[in-house]
C-alpha distance (Angstrom), angle and dihedral (degrees) to the residues before:
residue distance angle dihedral
M1 . . .
S2 3.77 . .
K3 3.76 128.0 .
Q4 3.80 89.9 -108.2
V5 3.82 93.2 53.7
S6 3.81 92.1 46.7
I7 3.79 91.0 52.4
R8 3.80 89.0 49.5
E9 3.80 89.7 54.3
F10 3.77 91.0 50.3
D11 3.81 90.8 47.4
I12 3.81 91.1 56.2
Y13 3.80 90.5 49.4
I14 3.81 93.3 48.0
K15 3.81 93.6 45.7
N16 3.79 90.1 52.8
I17 3.80 88.0 56.8
T18 3.79 100.7 43.1
K19 3.81 98.6 42.5
E20 3.82 90.5 77.1
L21 3.81 97.1 40.1
Q22 3.80 118.5 115.6
L23 3.79 94.2 -132.8
D24 3.78 132.5 113.6
E25 3.79 120.9 -104.0
I26 3.80 96.9 -97.5
E27 3.80 92.8 49.4
K28 3.81 90.0 48.6
K29 3.78 91.0 49.1
E30 3.80 92.9 51.1
L31 3.80 91.5 46.7
E32 3.80 91.4 49.2
E33 3.80 91.6 51.1
E34 3.80 91.5 48.1
W35 3.80 94.0 49.2
R36 3.79 93.0 43.2
Q37 3.80 89.8 55.0
H38 3.83 91.9 50.3
L39 3.80 92.4 47.5
Y40 3.75 95.2 49.5
D41 3.82 93.6 43.9
H42 3.80 89.4 54.1
Y43 3.79 91.6 45.4
H44 3.80 90.9 51.3
S45 3.81 92.1 50.8
L46 3.81 90.7 52.1
R47 3.79 91.7 49.2
L48 3.81 89.3 53.6
E49 3.81 86.3 57.6
N50 3.83 88.3 56.1
V51 3.79 94.0 -109.8
D52 3.81 112.2 161.3
E53 3.81 112.5 -96.0
K54 3.80 96.8 -120.5
E55 3.79 91.7 42.9
A56 3.81 90.5 49.5
I57 3.80 92.2 52.2
Q58 3.79 92.7 48.6
A59 3.81 92.3 44.6
V60 3.80 91.6 52.3
I61 3.81 92.4 50.0
D62 3.82 92.9 44.9
Q63 3.79 92.9 50.0
F64 3.80 92.9 45.8
G65 3.79 89.8 59.5
P66 3.81 145.2 -111.3
V67 3.79 117.2 -54.7
E68 3.81 94.5 -121.9
M69 3.80 93.2 50.4
L70 3.80 93.6 51.0
Q71 3.80 91.8 46.3
K72 3.80 90.2 52.4
E73 3.81 92.9 48.7
V74 3.80 93.7 50.2
N75 3.81 95.3 42.6
E76 3.81 90.3 51.4
T77 3.80 87.8 63.3
Y78 3.83 92.1 49.1
P79 3.84 96.8 92.7
S80 3.81 89.0 57.0
S81 3.80 90.2 46.5
M82 3.81 91.2 49.6
K83 3.81 91.3 48.8
N84 3.80 90.6 53.1
H85 3.80 89.0 47.9
V86 3.81 91.3 52.9
F87 3.81 92.1 47.3
K88 3.79 90.7 50.1
E89 3.81 92.9 49.8
V90 3.82 91.4 47.5
L91 3.81 90.5 50.5
I92 3.81 92.6 50.0
G93 3.80 91.1 44.8
M94 3.80 92.3 51.5
I95 3.80 91.4 49.9
C96 3.81 90.7 50.5
I97 3.82 93.6 48.4
I98 3.81 93.0 46.7
A99 3.80 89.9 49.1
S100 3.81 89.7 49.4
V101 3.81 91.6 51.6
I102 3.81 97.9 47.6
G103 3.82 99.4 27.3
P104 3.83 99.7 76.8
G105 3.79 90.8 49.5
L106 3.79 93.2 49.8
L107 3.81 96.3 43.2
I108 3.81 104.1 38.2
G109 3.81 104.6 4.9
A110 3.81 93.7 -110.4
Y111 3.79 120.2 166.5
F112 3.79 119.2 -121.5
Q113 3.79 115.8 -82.8
P114 3.83 127.9 -176.4
Y115 3.81 91.2 -116.8
F116 3.83 88.0 65.0
I117 3.83 83.2 78.9
F118 3.81 102.8 29.2
A119 3.82 95.7 49.4
P120 3.82 95.7 53.6
I121 3.81 92.6 46.1
Q122 3.80 89.7 55.0
A123 3.80 91.3 46.3
L124 3.81 92.6 46.5
V125 3.80 92.8 53.3
A126 3.81 91.0 51.0
A127 3.81 92.5 43.9
Y128 3.80 92.8 49.8
V129 3.80 95.0 49.4
I130 3.81 94.7 45.2
Y131 3.79 95.0 43.3
R132 3.80 98.8 43.6
F133 3.80 99.4 41.0
I134 3.82 101.9 31.2
I135 3.81 118.3 13.1
K136 3.80 98.4 37.1
K137 3.81 92.6 51.8
Q138 3.80 89.6 69.2
T139 3.81 102.9 90.2
Y140 3.81 102.7 146.1
W141 3.81 107.7 107.6
L142 3.82 96.6 -146.6
F143 3.80 92.8 54.3
S144 3.80 87.9 46.9
I145 3.80 90.3 58.4
I146 3.80 92.6 45.0
G147 3.80 91.4 48.7
F148 3.80 94.5 45.5
I149 3.82 95.7 55.4
P150 3.85 99.3 64.9
I151 3.81 91.5 40.6
Y152 3.79 91.5 53.3
I153 3.80 91.5 46.1
I154 3.81 88.5 56.4
F155 3.80 90.0 54.2
L156 3.81 90.3 48.7
Q157 3.80 89.0 54.4
F158 3.80 88.9 53.3
I159 3.80 89.1 56.3
A160 3.81 91.1 53.9
Q161 3.81 91.5 46.7
M162 3.79 91.6 48.9
Y163 3.81 92.7 55.7
G164 3.81 95.3 33.3
T165 3.80 91.5 -132.4
P166 3.81 135.5 98.5
L167 3.78 113.0 -83.4
T168 3.79 109.8 -100.6
L169 3.78 129.5 -175.4
E170 3.80 90.7 -110.7
L171 3.81 92.0 52.4
Y172 3.79 91.6 45.9
L173 3.80 93.7 50.4
S174 3.79 90.7 49.6
E175 3.81 89.9 56.7
I176 3.79 101.1 48.1
F177 3.80 100.7 60.4
S178 3.78 134.8 31.5
L179 3.78 139.3 143.4
D180 3.80 92.4 -170.3
W181 3.82 108.4 114.1
N182 3.81 90.8 -152.3
R183 3.81 88.5 62.3
L184 3.79 96.2 40.1
A185 3.82 93.0 55.9
G186 3.80 124.9 35.6
L187 3.78 143.5 133.6
N188 3.80 88.9 -41.8
G189 3.79 92.2 52.0
L190 3.79 109.5 -129.8
F191 3.80 92.0 -20.3
E192 3.81 91.8 102.6
F193 3.79 124.2 126.3
P194 3.83 96.4 -114.0
T195 3.82 90.5 48.8
L196 3.80 93.2 48.2
H197 3.78 89.0 54.4
M198 3.81 95.1 43.5
F199 3.81 89.2 53.9
W200 3.80 88.5 48.4
Y201 3.81 91.4 53.8
I202 3.81 90.4 51.3
I203 3.81 90.0 51.4
L204 3.81 91.7 50.9
L205 3.80 91.1 47.5
T206 3.81 89.8 49.8
Q207 3.80 91.1 52.4
L208 3.80 89.8 47.4
C209 3.80 92.0 54.1
R210 3.80 97.2 38.7
N211 3.79 115.8 110.8
N212 3.79 107.6 -125.3
S213 3.78 116.5 137.0
Y214 3.81 95.1 -179.8
L215 3.80 101.4 58.8
S216 3.79 118.9 48.3
V217 3.79 117.4 -117.9
W218 3.79 95.8 -118.9
K219 3.82 92.7 51.0
R220 3.79 90.6 51.5
M221 3.80 90.2 47.2
C222 3.82 91.0 51.3
N223 3.80 93.0 50.3
A224 3.81 93.8 43.9
T225 3.81 90.0 49.9
F226 3.79 93.0 52.7
H227 3.81 93.6 44.7
Y228 3.81 91.3 50.6
W229 3.80 99.1 46.0
A230 3.80 93.2 40.4
M231 3.80 88.9 56.9
L232 3.81 90.3 48.7
F233 3.79 88.8 54.5
I234 3.81 89.1 49.3
A235 3.81 87.8 51.9
L236 3.82 91.0 56.2
V237 3.80 92.4 48.4
F238 3.80 92.7 45.2
A239 3.81 91.7 49.9
R240 3.80 92.0 56.2
F241 3.80 90.6 64.5
Q242 3.80 96.3 52.3
S243 3.79 121.3 112.0
S244 3.80 96.6 -126.1
A245 3.79 142.0 18.6
E246 3.80 90.4 -110.6
W247 3.81 92.8 55.9
S248 3.81 89.4 46.1
V249 3.81 93.6 53.7
I250 3.80 93.5 46.1
S251 3.82 91.8 46.7
M252 3.80 92.7 50.5
N253 3.79 92.5 48.7
V254 3.79 94.0 46.5
I255 3.81 92.6 51.1
L256 3.82 89.5 45.2
L257 3.80 91.4 52.9
Y258 3.81 91.6 43.3
A259 3.82 92.0 52.1
F260 3.81 91.5 45.9
L261 3.81 94.4 50.1
Q262 3.81 92.6 45.5
Q263 3.80 89.6 59.7
L264 3.79 93.9 39.2
I265 3.82 97.2 51.0
S266 3.80 115.1 51.9
S267 3.80 122.2 -164.5
Q268 3.79 90.1 -114.3
Q269 3.79 91.8 49.7
F270 3.80 91.4 48.5
M271 3.82 90.7 52.4
Q272 3.82 89.7 49.8
W273 3.81 90.5 52.3
K274 3.79 90.6 46.6
D275 3.82 92.5 50.2
A276 3.81 91.1 47.0
I277 3.81 91.2 51.5
N278 3.81 91.2 47.6
R279 3.81 90.9 51.6
W280 3.80 90.8 47.4
V281 3.81 91.8 50.2
A282 3.81 90.4 47.3
K283 3.80 91.2 52.4
I284 3.80 90.5 49.7
G285 3.80 88.9 51.9
E286 3.80 89.8 51.8
G287 3.80 90.6 51.3
E288 3.80 96.3 -114.9
Y289 3.83 91.7 133.0
């Protein structure tokens, strides 16, 4: 049996396990990649011992465990996973609301208004629903590339409309990188073309440095790119339905920050931070500091 057929057999086995798991699509994808790697590594070691191909495949599956048992083990950890998910969303939401409250004062000297709180809450609810139940479910890298291209073209058209001239290479290059604060923040808050791209570069760098041996770097970069720019497009659409320019600007910036933080903070990273804080608090309680 060929390598391709053996992987197909493992895929069927893994899909039978994950289809009933109470995890989101990205978590399922990462788990599938991790298990697939373990299965094939074990299969390869058996083949080096001259075990028959079919026997090796069956032995690997038998030793990995029954489908029902693995489903039960993973689903038993789901409440903890859901709690971490809620904590992460609350953290991101708090950051977005705080930024919405202090941002207008820092950027344009505006005095506090009640909609500095109400507008971001509305935007956060919409961003969460759209991201979690629509955008985040897209995890296939090729579709991410295909989806990113038309979205990015729309943003390029906005650049041309903003300047009232055809988009040239010189104009494009001037809009995709800047360290000038006056260009990074303007009338639209941080929703300026140089800032959108600077955030994008940080996301790509984060994916490049992130430790994940089961998903290749370029696939993660493709998916993160689509998720980010798709949410920016949602921000533009959402802003068009707001009752005032002020609500539109705040909504766009909140969704921008939400999309940026979602790509910047992974579930695994959040759990590492949480565990580190818990250990630090425990040490303080024991009087070690």
